[in-house]
ModelCIF file with pLDDT and N, C-alpha, C, O atoms, coordinates in Angstrom:
data_MODEL
#
_entry.id   MODEL 
#
_entity.id                         1 
_entity.type                       polymer 
_entity.pdbx_number_of_molecules   1 
#
_entity_poly.entity_id                      1 
_entity_poly.type                           'polypeptide(L)' 
_entity_poly.nstd_linkage                   no 
_entity_poly.nstd_monomer                   no 
_entity_poly.pdbx_seq_one_letter_code       MLAPRARGFDVKIFNEIIKLRKEDKNERDERESLLDLYMRAMETAPPEQAKAA 
_entity_poly.pdbx_seq_one_letter_code_can   MLAPRARGFDVKIFNEIIKLRKEDKNERDERESLLDLYMRAMETAPPEQAKAA 
_entity_poly.pdbx_strand_id                 A 
#
loop_
_entity_poly_seq.entity_id 
_entity_poly_seq.num 
_entity_poly_seq.mon_id 
_entity_poly_seq.hetero 
1 1  MET n 
1 2  LEU n 
1 3  ALA n 
1 4  PRO n 
1 5  ARG n 
1 6  ALA n 
1 7  ARG n 
1 8  GLY n 
1 9  PHE n 
1 10 ASP n 
1 11 VAL n 
1 12 LYS n 
1 13 ILE n 
1 14 PHE n 
1 15 ASN n 
1 16 GLU n 
1 17 ILE n 
1 18 ILE n 
1 19 LYS n 
1 20 LEU n 
1 21 ARG n 
1 22 LYS n 
1 23 GLU n 
1 24 ASP n 
1 25 LYS n 
1 26 ASN n 
1 27 GLU n 
1 28 ARG n 
1 29 ASP n 
1 30 GLU n 
1 31 ARG n 
1 32 GLU n 
1 33 SER n 
1 34 LEU n 
1 35 LEU n 
1 36 ASP n 
1 37 LEU n 
1 38 TYR n 
1 39 MET n 
1 40 ARG n 
1 41 ALA n 
1 42 MET n 
1 43 GLU n 
1 44 THR n 
1 45 ALA n 
1 46 PRO n 
1 47 PRO n 
1 48 GLU n 
1 49 GLN n 
1 50 ALA n 
1 51 LYS n 
1 52 ALA n 
1 53 ALA n 
#
_struct_asym.id          A 
_struct_asym.entity_id   1 
#
loop_
_ma_qa_metric.id 
_ma_qa_metric.mode 
_ma_qa_metric.name 
_ma_qa_metric.software_group_id 
_ma_qa_metric.type 
1 global pLDDT . pLDDT 
2 local  pLDDT . pLDDT 
#
_ma_qa_metric_global.metric_id      1 
_ma_qa_metric_global.metric_value   83.98 
_ma_qa_metric_global.model_id       1 
_ma_qa_metric_global.ordinal_id     1 
#
loop_
_ma_qa_metric_local.label_asym_id 
_ma_qa_metric_local.label_comp_id 
_ma_qa_metric_local.label_seq_id 
_ma_qa_metric_local.metric_id 
_ma_qa_metric_local.metric_value 
_ma_qa_metric_local.model_id 
_ma_qa_metric_local.ordinal_id 
A MET 1  2 69.00 1 1  
A LEU 2  2 74.00 1 2  
A ALA 3  2 77.00 1 3  
A PRO 4  2 69.00 1 4  
A ARG 5  2 73.00 1 5  
A ALA 6  2 75.00 1 6  
A ARG 7  2 77.00 1 7  
A GLY 8  2 81.00 1 8  
A PHE 9  2 83.00 1 9  
A ASP 10 2 90.00 1 10 
A VAL 11 2 89.00 1 11 
A LYS 12 2 91.00 1 12 
A ILE 13 2 91.00 1 13 
A PHE 14 2 87.00 1 14 
A ASN 15 2 89.00 1 15 
A GLU 16 2 89.00 1 16 
A ILE 17 2 89.00 1 17 
A ILE 18 2 89.00 1 18 
A LYS 19 2 89.00 1 19 
A LEU 20 2 87.00 1 20 
A ARG 21 2 89.00 1 21 
A LYS 22 2 92.00 1 22 
A GLU 23 2 91.00 1 23 
A ASP 24 2 93.00 1 24 
A LYS 25 2 92.00 1 25 
A ASN 26 2 94.00 1 26 
A GLU 27 2 92.00 1 27 
A ARG 28 2 91.00 1 28 
A ASP 29 2 93.00 1 29 
A GLU 30 2 94.00 1 30 
A ARG 31 2 90.00 1 31 
A GLU 32 2 91.00 1 32 
A SER 33 2 95.00 1 33 
A LEU 34 2 95.00 1 34 
A LEU 35 2 93.00 1 35 
A ASP 36 2 93.00 1 36 
A LEU 37 2 94.00 1 37 
A TYR 38 2 94.00 1 38 
A MET 39 2 91.00 1 39 
A ARG 40 2 92.00 1 40 
A ALA 41 2 91.00 1 41 
A MET 42 2 89.00 1 42 
A GLU 43 2 89.00 1 43 
A THR 44 2 85.00 1 44 
A ALA 45 2 76.00 1 45 
A PRO 46 2 78.00 1 46 
A PRO 47 2 71.00 1 47 
A GLU 48 2 70.00 1 48 
A GLN 49 2 62.00 1 49 
A ALA 50 2 54.00 1 50 
A LYS 51 2 61.00 1 51 
A ALA 52 2 63.00 1 52 
A ALA 53 2 55.00 1 53 
#
loop_
_atom_site.group_PDB 
_atom_site.id 
_atom_site.type_symbol 
_atom_site.label_atom_id 
_atom_site.label_alt_id 
_atom_site.label_comp_id 
_atom_site.label_asym_id 
_atom_site.label_entity_id 
_atom_site.label_seq_id 
_atom_site.pdbx_PDB_ins_code 
_atom_site.Cartn_x 
_atom_site.Cartn_y 
_atom_site.Cartn_z 
_atom_site.occupancy 
_atom_site.B_iso_or_equiv 
_atom_site.pdbx_formal_charge 
_atom_site.auth_seq_id 
_atom_site.auth_comp_id 
_atom_site.auth_asym_id 
_atom_site.auth_atom_id 
_atom_site.pdbx_PDB_model_num 
ATOM 1   N N  . MET A 1 1  ? 0.503   -1.086 -0.252 1.00 69.00 ? 1  MET A N  1 
ATOM 2   C CA . MET A 1 1  ? 0.003   -0.164 0.294  1.00 69.00 ? 1  MET A CA 1 
ATOM 3   C C  . MET A 1 1  ? 1.119   1.251  0.257  1.00 69.00 ? 1  MET A C  1 
ATOM 4   O O  . MET A 1 1  ? 2.029   1.426  1.068  1.00 69.00 ? 1  MET A O  1 
ATOM 5   N N  . LEU A 1 2  ? 0.634   2.530  -1.352 1.00 74.00 ? 2  LEU A N  1 
ATOM 6   C CA . LEU A 1 2  ? 0.993   3.762  -0.720 1.00 74.00 ? 2  LEU A CA 1 
ATOM 7   C C  . LEU A 1 2  ? 0.687   4.720  0.006  1.00 74.00 ? 2  LEU A C  1 
ATOM 8   O O  . LEU A 1 2  ? -0.489  5.046  0.170  1.00 74.00 ? 2  LEU A O  1 
ATOM 9   N N  . ALA A 1 3  ? 1.953   5.499  0.714  1.00 77.00 ? 3  ALA A N  1 
ATOM 10  C CA . ALA A 1 3  ? 2.179   6.489  1.579  1.00 77.00 ? 3  ALA A CA 1 
ATOM 11  C C  . ALA A 1 3  ? 0.695   7.216  1.096  1.00 77.00 ? 3  ALA A C  1 
ATOM 12  O O  . ALA A 1 3  ? 0.125   6.692  0.139  1.00 77.00 ? 3  ALA A O  1 
ATOM 13  N N  . PRO A 1 4  ? 0.225   8.105  1.578  1.00 69.00 ? 4  PRO A N  1 
ATOM 14  C CA . PRO A 1 4  ? -0.402  9.078  1.238  1.00 69.00 ? 4  PRO A CA 1 
ATOM 15  C C  . PRO A 1 4  ? 0.231   10.317 0.221  1.00 69.00 ? 4  PRO A C  1 
ATOM 16  O O  . PRO A 1 4  ? -0.353  11.051 -0.577 1.00 69.00 ? 4  PRO A O  1 
ATOM 17  N N  . ARG A 1 5  ? 1.598   10.231 0.581  1.00 73.00 ? 5  ARG A N  1 
ATOM 18  C CA . ARG A 1 5  ? 2.149   11.442 0.158  1.00 73.00 ? 5  ARG A CA 1 
ATOM 19  C C  . ARG A 1 5  ? 2.236   10.955 -1.408 1.00 73.00 ? 5  ARG A C  1 
ATOM 20  O O  . ARG A 1 5  ? 2.052   11.653 -2.405 1.00 73.00 ? 5  ARG A O  1 
ATOM 21  N N  . ALA A 1 6  ? 2.637   9.276  -1.329 1.00 75.00 ? 6  ALA A N  1 
ATOM 22  C CA . ALA A 1 6  ? 3.126   8.541  -2.759 1.00 75.00 ? 6  ALA A CA 1 
ATOM 23  C C  . ALA A 1 6  ? 1.813   9.101  -3.632 1.00 75.00 ? 6  ALA A C  1 
ATOM 24  O O  . ALA A 1 6  ? 1.869   9.722  -4.693 1.00 75.00 ? 6  ALA A O  1 
ATOM 25  N N  . ARG A 1 7  ? 0.752   8.756  -2.976 1.00 77.00 ? 7  ARG A N  1 
ATOM 26  C CA . ARG A 1 7  ? 0.268   8.969  -3.746 1.00 77.00 ? 7  ARG A CA 1 
ATOM 27  C C  . ARG A 1 7  ? -1.301  10.706 -4.501 1.00 77.00 ? 7  ARG A C  1 
ATOM 28  O O  . ARG A 1 7  ? -2.390  10.843 -5.060 1.00 77.00 ? 7  ARG A O  1 
ATOM 29  N N  . GLY A 1 8  ? -0.323  11.374 -3.975 1.00 81.00 ? 8  GLY A N  1 
ATOM 30  C CA . GLY A 1 8  ? -0.300  12.463 -4.038 1.00 81.00 ? 8  GLY A CA 1 
ATOM 31  C C  . GLY A 1 8  ? -1.267  13.288 -3.068 1.00 81.00 ? 8  GLY A C  1 
ATOM 32  O O  . GLY A 1 8  ? -1.553  14.464 -3.291 1.00 81.00 ? 8  GLY A O  1 
ATOM 33  N N  . PHE A 1 9  ? -1.468  12.983 -2.608 1.00 83.00 ? 9  PHE A N  1 
ATOM 34  C CA . PHE A 1 9  ? -2.064  13.914 -0.843 1.00 83.00 ? 9  PHE A CA 1 
ATOM 35  C C  . PHE A 1 9  ? -1.288  14.627 -0.091 1.00 83.00 ? 9  PHE A C  1 
ATOM 36  O O  . PHE A 1 9  ? -0.265  14.259 0.486  1.00 83.00 ? 9  PHE A O  1 
ATOM 37  N N  . ASP A 1 10 ? -2.011  16.137 -0.103 1.00 90.00 ? 10 ASP A N  1 
ATOM 38  C CA . ASP A 1 10 ? -1.158  17.178 0.580  1.00 90.00 ? 10 ASP A CA 1 
ATOM 39  C C  . ASP A 1 10 ? -0.918  15.699 2.325  1.00 90.00 ? 10 ASP A C  1 
ATOM 40  O O  . ASP A 1 10 ? -1.937  15.044 2.546  1.00 90.00 ? 10 ASP A O  1 
ATOM 41  N N  . VAL A 1 11 ? -0.048  15.488 2.983  1.00 89.00 ? 11 VAL A N  1 
ATOM 42  C CA . VAL A 1 11 ? 0.131   14.937 3.682  1.00 89.00 ? 11 VAL A CA 1 
ATOM 43  C C  . VAL A 1 11 ? -0.747  15.675 5.273  1.00 89.00 ? 11 VAL A C  1 
ATOM 44  O O  . VAL A 1 11 ? -1.472  15.193 6.143  1.00 89.00 ? 11 VAL A O  1 
ATOM 45  N N  . LYS A 1 12 ? -0.235  16.908 5.021  1.00 91.00 ? 12 LYS A N  1 
ATOM 46  C CA . LYS A 1 12 ? -1.016  17.958 6.838  1.00 91.00 ? 12 LYS A CA 1 
ATOM 47  C C  . LYS A 1 12 ? -2.807  17.581 7.125  1.00 91.00 ? 12 LYS A C  1 
ATOM 48  O O  . LYS A 1 12 ? -3.356  17.145 8.137  1.00 91.00 ? 12 LYS A O  1 
ATOM 49  N N  . ILE A 1 13 ? -3.635  18.134 5.162  1.00 91.00 ? 13 ILE A N  1 
ATOM 50  C CA . ILE A 1 13 ? -4.645  17.853 5.284  1.00 91.00 ? 13 ILE A CA 1 
ATOM 51  C C  . ILE A 1 13 ? -4.994  16.394 5.455  1.00 91.00 ? 13 ILE A C  1 
ATOM 52  O O  . ILE A 1 13 ? -6.108  16.128 5.907  1.00 91.00 ? 13 ILE A O  1 
ATOM 53  N N  . PHE A 1 14 ? -4.194  15.461 5.156  1.00 87.00 ? 14 PHE A N  1 
ATOM 54  C CA . PHE A 1 14 ? -5.162  13.897 5.182  1.00 87.00 ? 14 PHE A CA 1 
ATOM 55  C C  . PHE A 1 14 ? -4.975  13.700 6.592  1.00 87.00 ? 14 PHE A C  1 
ATOM 56  O O  . PHE A 1 14 ? -5.927  13.320 7.274  1.00 87.00 ? 14 PHE A O  1 
ATOM 57  N N  . ASN A 1 15 ? -3.167  14.051 7.411  1.00 89.00 ? 15 ASN A N  1 
ATOM 58  C CA . ASN A 1 15 ? -3.617  13.515 8.609  1.00 89.00 ? 15 ASN A CA 1 
ATOM 59  C C  . ASN A 1 15 ? -4.947  14.371 9.479  1.00 89.00 ? 15 ASN A C  1 
ATOM 60  O O  . ASN A 1 15 ? -5.572  13.867 10.412 1.00 89.00 ? 15 ASN A O  1 
ATOM 61  N N  . GLU A 1 16 ? -5.245  16.132 8.768  1.00 89.00 ? 16 GLU A N  1 
ATOM 62  C CA . GLU A 1 16 ? -6.218  16.320 9.586  1.00 89.00 ? 16 GLU A CA 1 
ATOM 63  C C  . GLU A 1 16 ? -7.639  15.542 9.917  1.00 89.00 ? 16 GLU A C  1 
ATOM 64  O O  . GLU A 1 16 ? -8.053  15.218 11.030 1.00 89.00 ? 16 GLU A O  1 
ATOM 65  N N  . ILE A 1 17 ? -8.354  15.309 8.459  1.00 89.00 ? 17 ILE A N  1 
ATOM 66  C CA . ILE A 1 17 ? -8.706  14.325 8.039  1.00 89.00 ? 17 ILE A CA 1 
ATOM 67  C C  . ILE A 1 17 ? -8.840  12.990 8.873  1.00 89.00 ? 17 ILE A C  1 
ATOM 68  O O  . ILE A 1 17 ? -9.962  12.683 9.278  1.00 89.00 ? 17 ILE A O  1 
ATOM 69  N N  . ILE A 1 18 ? -8.157  12.478 9.048  1.00 89.00 ? 18 ILE A N  1 
ATOM 70  C CA . ILE A 1 18 ? -8.494  11.432 9.793  1.00 89.00 ? 18 ILE A CA 1 
ATOM 71  C C  . ILE A 1 18 ? -8.437  11.413 11.746 1.00 89.00 ? 18 ILE A C  1 
ATOM 72  O O  . ILE A 1 18 ? -8.795  10.552 12.549 1.00 89.00 ? 18 ILE A O  1 
ATOM 73  N N  . LYS A 1 19 ? -7.806  12.816 11.933 1.00 89.00 ? 19 LYS A N  1 
ATOM 74  C CA . LYS A 1 19 ? -7.564  13.693 13.096 1.00 89.00 ? 19 LYS A CA 1 
ATOM 75  C C  . LYS A 1 19 ? -9.621  13.887 13.207 1.00 89.00 ? 19 LYS A C  1 
ATOM 76  O O  . LYS A 1 19 ? -10.321 13.376 14.081 1.00 89.00 ? 19 LYS A O  1 
ATOM 77  N N  . LEU A 1 20 ? -10.230 14.968 11.753 1.00 87.00 ? 20 LEU A N  1 
ATOM 78  C CA . LEU A 1 20 ? -11.633 14.027 12.505 1.00 87.00 ? 20 LEU A CA 1 
ATOM 79  C C  . LEU A 1 20 ? -12.508 13.499 12.895 1.00 87.00 ? 20 LEU A C  1 
ATOM 80  O O  . LEU A 1 20 ? -13.402 13.658 13.727 1.00 87.00 ? 20 LEU A O  1 
ATOM 81  N N  . ARG A 1 21 ? -11.982 12.399 11.784 1.00 89.00 ? 21 ARG A N  1 
ATOM 82  C CA . ARG A 1 21 ? -12.500 11.009 11.985 1.00 89.00 ? 21 ARG A CA 1 
ATOM 83  C C  . ARG A 1 21 ? -13.132 10.266 13.358 1.00 89.00 ? 21 ARG A C  1 
ATOM 84  O O  . ARG A 1 21 ? -14.194 9.879  13.847 1.00 89.00 ? 21 ARG A O  1 
ATOM 85  N N  . LYS A 1 22 ? -11.665 10.356 13.617 1.00 92.00 ? 22 LYS A N  1 
ATOM 86  C CA . LYS A 1 22 ? -11.874 10.201 15.347 1.00 92.00 ? 22 LYS A CA 1 
ATOM 87  C C  . LYS A 1 22 ? -12.250 10.733 15.952 1.00 92.00 ? 22 LYS A C  1 
ATOM 88  O O  . LYS A 1 22 ? -12.155 10.146 17.030 1.00 92.00 ? 22 LYS A O  1 
ATOM 89  N N  . GLU A 1 23 ? -13.082 12.325 16.166 1.00 91.00 ? 23 GLU A N  1 
ATOM 90  C CA . GLU A 1 23 ? -13.722 12.794 16.749 1.00 91.00 ? 23 GLU A CA 1 
ATOM 91  C C  . GLU A 1 23 ? -15.120 12.035 16.988 1.00 91.00 ? 23 GLU A C  1 
ATOM 92  O O  . GLU A 1 23 ? -15.519 11.273 16.107 1.00 91.00 ? 23 GLU A O  1 
ATOM 93  N N  . ASP A 1 24 ? -15.728 12.189 17.934 1.00 93.00 ? 24 ASP A N  1 
ATOM 94  C CA . ASP A 1 24 ? -16.736 12.407 18.475 1.00 93.00 ? 24 ASP A CA 1 
ATOM 95  C C  . ASP A 1 24 ? -17.652 12.914 17.452 1.00 93.00 ? 24 ASP A C  1 
ATOM 96  O O  . ASP A 1 24 ? -17.065 13.501 16.544 1.00 93.00 ? 24 ASP A O  1 
ATOM 97  N N  . LYS A 1 25 ? -19.021 12.848 17.334 1.00 92.00 ? 25 LYS A N  1 
ATOM 98  C CA . LYS A 1 25 ? -19.522 12.854 15.962 1.00 92.00 ? 25 LYS A CA 1 
ATOM 99  C C  . LYS A 1 25 ? -20.020 14.491 16.340 1.00 92.00 ? 25 LYS A C  1 
ATOM 100 O O  . LYS A 1 25 ? -19.779 15.619 15.908 1.00 92.00 ? 25 LYS A O  1 
ATOM 101 N N  . ASN A 1 26 ? -20.642 14.031 17.137 1.00 94.00 ? 26 ASN A N  1 
ATOM 102 C CA . ASN A 1 26 ? -21.246 15.385 18.471 1.00 94.00 ? 26 ASN A CA 1 
ATOM 103 C C  . ASN A 1 26 ? -20.405 16.417 18.827 1.00 94.00 ? 26 ASN A C  1 
ATOM 104 O O  . ASN A 1 26 ? -20.684 17.582 18.542 1.00 94.00 ? 26 ASN A O  1 
ATOM 105 N N  . GLU A 1 27 ? -19.506 16.139 19.361 1.00 92.00 ? 27 GLU A N  1 
ATOM 106 C CA . GLU A 1 27 ? -18.099 17.054 18.882 1.00 92.00 ? 27 GLU A CA 1 
ATOM 107 C C  . GLU A 1 27 ? -18.031 18.247 17.583 1.00 92.00 ? 27 GLU A C  1 
ATOM 108 O O  . GLU A 1 27 ? -18.214 19.436 17.323 1.00 92.00 ? 27 GLU A O  1 
ATOM 109 N N  . ARG A 1 28 ? -17.614 16.916 17.010 1.00 91.00 ? 28 ARG A N  1 
ATOM 110 C CA . ARG A 1 28 ? -16.803 17.325 15.959 1.00 91.00 ? 28 ARG A CA 1 
ATOM 111 C C  . ARG A 1 28 ? -18.134 18.614 15.105 1.00 91.00 ? 28 ARG A C  1 
ATOM 112 O O  . ARG A 1 28 ? -17.822 19.770 14.821 1.00 91.00 ? 28 ARG A O  1 
ATOM 113 N N  . ASP A 1 29 ? -19.813 17.895 14.807 1.00 93.00 ? 29 ASP A N  1 
ATOM 114 C CA . ASP A 1 29 ? -21.119 19.045 14.782 1.00 93.00 ? 29 ASP A CA 1 
ATOM 115 C C  . ASP A 1 29 ? -20.773 20.462 15.161 1.00 93.00 ? 29 ASP A C  1 
ATOM 116 O O  . ASP A 1 29 ? -20.613 21.497 14.514 1.00 93.00 ? 29 ASP A O  1 
ATOM 117 N N  . GLU A 1 30 ? -20.699 20.053 16.798 1.00 94.00 ? 30 GLU A N  1 
ATOM 118 C CA . GLU A 1 30 ? -20.984 21.738 17.539 1.00 94.00 ? 30 GLU A CA 1 
ATOM 119 C C  . GLU A 1 30 ? -19.338 21.946 16.900 1.00 94.00 ? 30 GLU A C  1 
ATOM 120 O O  . GLU A 1 30 ? -19.099 21.263 15.904 1.00 94.00 ? 30 GLU A O  1 
ATOM 121 N N  . ARG A 1 31 ? -18.684 22.465 17.199 1.00 90.00 ? 31 ARG A N  1 
ATOM 122 C CA . ARG A 1 31 ? -16.676 22.755 16.632 1.00 90.00 ? 31 ARG A CA 1 
ATOM 123 C C  . ARG A 1 31 ? -17.448 23.850 15.537 1.00 90.00 ? 31 ARG A C  1 
ATOM 124 O O  . ARG A 1 31 ? -17.918 24.979 15.678 1.00 90.00 ? 31 ARG A O  1 
ATOM 125 N N  . GLU A 1 32 ? -17.287 22.631 14.035 1.00 91.00 ? 32 GLU A N  1 
ATOM 126 C CA . GLU A 1 32 ? -18.507 23.251 13.097 1.00 91.00 ? 32 GLU A CA 1 
ATOM 127 C C  . GLU A 1 32 ? -19.434 24.097 13.045 1.00 91.00 ? 32 GLU A C  1 
ATOM 128 O O  . GLU A 1 32 ? -19.154 25.034 12.297 1.00 91.00 ? 32 GLU A O  1 
ATOM 129 N N  . SER A 1 33 ? -20.703 24.182 13.662 1.00 95.00 ? 33 SER A N  1 
ATOM 130 C CA . SER A 1 33 ? -21.387 25.041 14.356 1.00 95.00 ? 33 SER A CA 1 
ATOM 131 C C  . SER A 1 33 ? -20.770 26.375 13.864 1.00 95.00 ? 33 SER A C  1 
ATOM 132 O O  . SER A 1 33 ? -20.675 27.025 12.823 1.00 95.00 ? 33 SER A O  1 
ATOM 133 N N  . LEU A 1 34 ? -20.290 26.456 15.552 1.00 95.00 ? 34 LEU A N  1 
ATOM 134 C CA . LEU A 1 34 ? -19.200 27.321 15.820 1.00 95.00 ? 34 LEU A CA 1 
ATOM 135 C C  . LEU A 1 34 ? -17.926 28.001 14.760 1.00 95.00 ? 34 LEU A C  1 
ATOM 136 O O  . LEU A 1 34 ? -17.371 29.096 14.678 1.00 95.00 ? 34 LEU A O  1 
ATOM 137 N N  . LEU A 1 35 ? -17.867 27.187 14.308 1.00 93.00 ? 35 LEU A N  1 
ATOM 138 C CA . LEU A 1 35 ? -16.818 27.856 13.185 1.00 93.00 ? 35 LEU A CA 1 
ATOM 139 C C  . LEU A 1 35 ? -17.390 28.345 12.202 1.00 93.00 ? 35 LEU A C  1 
ATOM 140 O O  . LEU A 1 35 ? -17.000 29.447 11.819 1.00 93.00 ? 35 LEU A O  1 
ATOM 141 N N  . ASP A 1 36 ? -18.726 27.529 11.344 1.00 93.00 ? 36 ASP A N  1 
ATOM 142 C CA . ASP A 1 36 ? -19.818 28.483 10.580 1.00 93.00 ? 36 ASP A CA 1 
ATOM 143 C C  . ASP A 1 36 ? -20.651 30.195 11.313 1.00 93.00 ? 36 ASP A C  1 
ATOM 144 O O  . ASP A 1 36 ? -20.874 31.273 10.761 1.00 93.00 ? 36 ASP A O  1 
ATOM 145 N N  . LEU A 1 37 ? -20.830 29.845 12.335 1.00 94.00 ? 37 LEU A N  1 
ATOM 146 C CA . LEU A 1 37 ? -21.447 30.935 13.181 1.00 94.00 ? 37 LEU A CA 1 
ATOM 147 C C  . LEU A 1 37 ? -20.011 32.204 12.918 1.00 94.00 ? 37 LEU A C  1 
ATOM 148 O O  . LEU A 1 37 ? -20.245 33.277 12.362 1.00 94.00 ? 37 LEU A O  1 
ATOM 149 N N  . TYR A 1 38 ? -18.658 31.849 13.396 1.00 94.00 ? 38 TYR A N  1 
ATOM 150 C CA . TYR A 1 38 ? -17.963 32.913 13.546 1.00 94.00 ? 38 TYR A CA 1 
ATOM 151 C C  . TYR A 1 38 ? -17.590 33.511 11.946 1.00 94.00 ? 38 TYR A C  1 
ATOM 152 O O  . TYR A 1 38 ? -17.585 34.700 11.628 1.00 94.00 ? 38 TYR A O  1 
ATOM 153 N N  . MET A 1 39 ? -17.343 32.568 11.225 1.00 91.00 ? 39 MET A N  1 
ATOM 154 C CA . MET A 1 39 ? -16.946 32.786 10.071 1.00 91.00 ? 39 MET A CA 1 
ATOM 155 C C  . MET A 1 39 ? -18.394 33.958 9.153  1.00 91.00 ? 39 MET A C  1 
ATOM 156 O O  . MET A 1 39 ? -18.174 34.738 8.227  1.00 91.00 ? 39 MET A O  1 
ATOM 157 N N  . ARG A 1 40 ? -19.981 33.642 9.929  1.00 92.00 ? 40 ARG A N  1 
ATOM 158 C CA . ARG A 1 40 ? -20.729 34.031 9.173  1.00 92.00 ? 40 ARG A CA 1 
ATOM 159 C C  . ARG A 1 40 ? -20.262 35.790 9.931  1.00 92.00 ? 40 ARG A C  1 
ATOM 160 O O  . ARG A 1 40 ? -19.774 36.656 9.206  1.00 92.00 ? 40 ARG A O  1 
ATOM 161 N N  . ALA A 1 41 ? -20.516 36.019 11.368 1.00 91.00 ? 41 ALA A N  1 
ATOM 162 C CA . ALA A 1 41 ? -20.323 37.084 12.112 1.00 91.00 ? 41 ALA A CA 1 
ATOM 163 C C  . ALA A 1 41 ? -19.036 37.710 11.337 1.00 91.00 ? 41 ALA A C  1 
ATOM 164 O O  . ALA A 1 41 ? -18.856 38.904 11.579 1.00 91.00 ? 41 ALA A O  1 
ATOM 165 N N  . MET A 1 42 ? -18.162 37.131 10.494 1.00 89.00 ? 42 MET A N  1 
ATOM 166 C CA . MET A 1 42 ? -16.895 38.505 10.279 1.00 89.00 ? 42 MET A CA 1 
ATOM 167 C C  . MET A 1 42 ? -17.533 38.700 8.807  1.00 89.00 ? 42 MET A C  1 
ATOM 168 O O  . MET A 1 42 ? -17.453 39.726 8.131  1.00 89.00 ? 42 MET A O  1 
ATOM 169 N N  . GLU A 1 43 ? -18.007 37.822 8.549  1.00 89.00 ? 43 GLU A N  1 
ATOM 170 C CA . GLU A 1 43 ? -18.601 38.073 7.264  1.00 89.00 ? 43 GLU A CA 1 
ATOM 171 C C  . GLU A 1 43 ? -19.336 39.727 7.164  1.00 89.00 ? 43 GLU A C  1 
ATOM 172 O O  . GLU A 1 43 ? -19.017 40.673 6.444  1.00 89.00 ? 43 GLU A O  1 
ATOM 173 N N  . THR A 1 44 ? -20.552 39.589 8.318  1.00 85.00 ? 44 THR A N  1 
ATOM 174 C CA . THR A 1 44 ? -21.414 40.389 8.580  1.00 85.00 ? 44 THR A CA 1 
ATOM 175 C C  . THR A 1 44 ? -20.422 41.892 9.427  1.00 85.00 ? 44 THR A C  1 
ATOM 176 O O  . THR A 1 44 ? -20.898 43.021 9.544  1.00 85.00 ? 44 THR A O  1 
ATOM 177 N N  . ALA A 1 45 ? -18.957 41.454 9.925  1.00 76.00 ? 45 ALA A N  1 
ATOM 178 C CA . ALA A 1 45 ? -18.773 43.031 10.659 1.00 76.00 ? 45 ALA A CA 1 
ATOM 179 C C  . ALA A 1 45 ? -18.137 43.520 9.734  1.00 76.00 ? 45 ALA A C  1 
ATOM 180 O O  . ALA A 1 45 ? -17.591 42.925 8.806  1.00 76.00 ? 45 ALA A O  1 
ATOM 181 N N  . PRO A 1 46 ? -18.184 44.738 9.966  1.00 78.00 ? 46 PRO A N  1 
ATOM 182 C CA . PRO A 1 46 ? -17.535 46.618 8.911  1.00 78.00 ? 46 PRO A CA 1 
ATOM 183 C C  . PRO A 1 46 ? -15.960 46.056 9.444  1.00 78.00 ? 46 PRO A C  1 
ATOM 184 O O  . PRO A 1 46 ? -15.537 45.750 10.559 1.00 78.00 ? 46 PRO A O  1 
ATOM 185 N N  . PRO A 1 47 ? -15.245 46.086 7.892  1.00 71.00 ? 47 PRO A N  1 
ATOM 186 C CA . PRO A 1 47 ? -14.369 46.259 7.777  1.00 71.00 ? 47 PRO A CA 1 
ATOM 187 C C  . PRO A 1 47 ? -13.257 46.260 8.539  1.00 71.00 ? 47 PRO A C  1 
ATOM 188 O O  . PRO A 1 47 ? -12.347 45.437 8.442  1.00 71.00 ? 47 PRO A O  1 
ATOM 189 N N  . GLU A 1 48 ? -13.330 47.567 9.634  1.00 70.00 ? 48 GLU A N  1 
ATOM 190 C CA . GLU A 1 48 ? -12.357 47.452 10.191 1.00 70.00 ? 48 GLU A CA 1 
ATOM 191 C C  . GLU A 1 48 ? -12.285 46.375 11.634 1.00 70.00 ? 48 GLU A C  1 
ATOM 192 O O  . GLU A 1 48 ? -11.360 46.248 12.436 1.00 70.00 ? 48 GLU A O  1 
ATOM 193 N N  . GLN A 1 49 ? -13.400 45.804 11.603 1.00 62.00 ? 49 GLN A N  1 
ATOM 194 C CA . GLN A 1 49 ? -13.307 45.185 13.257 1.00 62.00 ? 49 GLN A CA 1 
ATOM 195 C C  . GLN A 1 49 ? -13.102 43.748 12.418 1.00 62.00 ? 49 GLN A C  1 
ATOM 196 O O  . GLN A 1 49 ? -12.296 43.064 13.049 1.00 62.00 ? 49 GLN A O  1 
ATOM 197 N N  . ALA A 1 50 ? -13.545 43.083 11.246 1.00 54.00 ? 50 ALA A N  1 
ATOM 198 C CA . ALA A 1 50 ? -13.167 41.637 10.750 1.00 54.00 ? 50 ALA A CA 1 
ATOM 199 C C  . ALA A 1 50 ? -11.326 41.910 10.481 1.00 54.00 ? 50 ALA A C  1 
ATOM 200 O O  . ALA A 1 50 ? -10.489 41.151 10.969 1.00 54.00 ? 50 ALA A O  1 
ATOM 201 N N  . LYS A 1 51 ? -11.053 42.844 9.825  1.00 61.00 ? 51 LYS A N  1 
ATOM 202 C CA . LYS A 1 51 ? -8.869  42.517 10.523 1.00 61.00 ? 51 LYS A CA 1 
ATOM 203 C C  . LYS A 1 51 ? -8.857  42.400 11.808 1.00 61.00 ? 51 LYS A C  1 
ATOM 204 O O  . LYS A 1 51 ? -8.216  41.457 12.270 1.00 61.00 ? 51 LYS A O  1 
ATOM 205 N N  . ALA A 1 52 ? -9.346  43.043 12.452 1.00 63.00 ? 52 ALA A N  1 
ATOM 206 C CA . ALA A 1 52 ? -9.093  42.961 13.702 1.00 63.00 ? 52 ALA A CA 1 
ATOM 207 C C  . ALA A 1 52 ? -8.694  41.902 14.978 1.00 63.00 ? 52 ALA A C  1 
ATOM 208 O O  . ALA A 1 52 ? -8.017  41.950 16.005 1.00 63.00 ? 52 ALA A O  1 
ATOM 209 N N  . ALA A 1 53 ? -9.882  40.525 13.970 1.00 55.00 ? 53 ALA A N  1 
ATOM 210 C CA . ALA A 1 53 ? -9.967  39.459 14.143 1.00 55.00 ? 53 ALA A CA 1 
ATOM 211 C C  . ALA A 1 53 ? -9.405  38.711 13.174 1.00 55.00 ? 53 ALA A C  1 
ATOM 212 O O  . ALA A 1 53 ? -9.432  37.482 13.249 1.00 55.00 ? 53 ALA A O  1 
#
């Protein structure tokens, strides 16, 4: 079996996916919801506040 790098995968991203799959589904869903909420808040913030974050 070829290593992820030999197959053309970005190892850093590949490892991140493995880490996410090991997490509890509820914890992962909660973190993704918070991330989405923060991203939406930054999109609606005035430019000077978005840069500070």
